[in-house]
Phi, psi and omega in degrees: 000140177291161176294150180220151165071229186260116181244126178275126169280099194282146167290162174254117180295128180232163176217180177054053180059030176085008184277340184221155172294140172265086191298329182286349183266353183292312182297316176300325178294316178299317179299319179299317180293318179299312181294336178284349172097005176283163186271343182180191183213156173249122180266143170062031174272206179299311179295333180273009177057029188304318184288348177268353181264152174289165178300319179297320178294321179294320176298315182294318178300317177301313181299318181294318179293317181296318180296326185277347186286143171275169177302135177089351179262120188273136175243108172266152183238127171278116182255005182297134179214174184294322182252156176295321181300315180292322179297315178298319181297318180289322178295317179295323179295319178302319176295315185298324186266002174089026174294168185263340182193165178228138174236148181220127176273156173296133183301135180283178174081295178272122178285095185289146176275178186299319181297318179294318180295317180299314180298320181295310182292322178296319178298317181292315180297320180294326182292333181251001179303129020260016178299144173301136183243138183231131172278133183254109181260120180202092181304322183296342180250319181279331179097354181201157181272149175275122181297143178302318180299326178294321179295319177299321180291323176298318180298323179293333186255004180228166177248354188237010175289116183252337182173202185219150159256126182239113183254013180286160172223155357281193183299331179296334177281336178278327190304319180301327181285333175291340182275359178280115185297140174077009180254133171280125182246128177250125183275133182269327180275110189302321178296347179261000188297311183297317179293321178296317179292327176296336180260009173115001178294152182279324184178213184219142164250108197241128172292320179300332184295340179291335176250338181229062183296325182295321180294315181292323177299317178294323179300314185275311185288319185257352186051048190282123173299325178296318178295324176299316178298322181292314180291327177294319177297316181299313180297323179293315182291331182273355181299125180088356179254136179307116191293314184296314180295324180297313179299319181291324177299318178297318180292326173295316179297337179262011178061032176266311176256157176264345185214144175262018184297143175236165182272127176300142015273005172298155182235162174280185185269150167285169179299319180294318179296319181297321179298319177296313185295317183290345175271355185294318179304319178292323179295323180294318178300316180295322180291334181278000000 
C-alpha cells in the first residue's frame, strides 16, 4: 500500500555521546508516534541522521523500527546513500525485513546529471520492488534539484514509483513536482503543508512530527489552521538551533528517549538553546 497522510520523519535514538544506537528506545518512540496520531514514520532520513550512520547501523535501526510497529502503522525507510551500491543494499534490506516503502534522496556532493540520477533511482527502485518507492527531493541537502524529466524517465523504467517527498521551499519550488501526474507528493516543510495540499499534495513527511506528532496529525488530517500556526511557530523558534538535538531534548523531556545524543559532527544544545527548546511545548499549546 502507498504511504498516506501524516508521516513522521523519525529521529534515531542514540547513546554514548552518539556513538551507538540506543536499541531500547526504538519501541517507546514508535509507541509515542502511534499515540500521537500520525499514520507512519520514515526511518534514517534527514531527521534520523541516516547519512551519519554506518550501513549496519541503518539496517539495524530499520529492523528495530519495523519490529516495533503495530498493525496499520507504516514504516518507510530512507535508503539514500552516497553510492548506488550502498543505496541498493539498503533498499533491498528494507524489502527483506518487511518495511512498507522506500525513499531515496539524490546523492550529495557530486551534482549528478539526469542520466546518472535516472540510473541511480531505477537501481534503487528495482532493488525494493514491489515496495512503493519515493524520490526524495531536497535541494538544501543534496545540493541540486532533481529534474522533472528525470522523474518521468524513472517512472517509465520502474513499476513501483509512487511519488515524492519534497522538502524544498518556498511553495514555488514545490509546485513543479505537484504537477507530475499520478504522483503522490508529501510536503516536508510543515508551514507549506496546507498550501501544498490545497494544490494537490497527499500529505506530509515531517521532522517536527517526531516530537509533535499530534500537531502534525491535525495539520494533515484536519487541515487545521491552529496546527498551521503551531508548526510555523515551531519552525520560527527553532531557526538557528541544532534541529536534531532540539527534537531529542523534547523527547527526553516527554520520557520517550533516554538520551538527546546526536552523531558527530552534529552537536548538542547550549544551555541557552536548551531553555528555548524546553519551552516549546508550552508555546505550542498557547499557539493552538
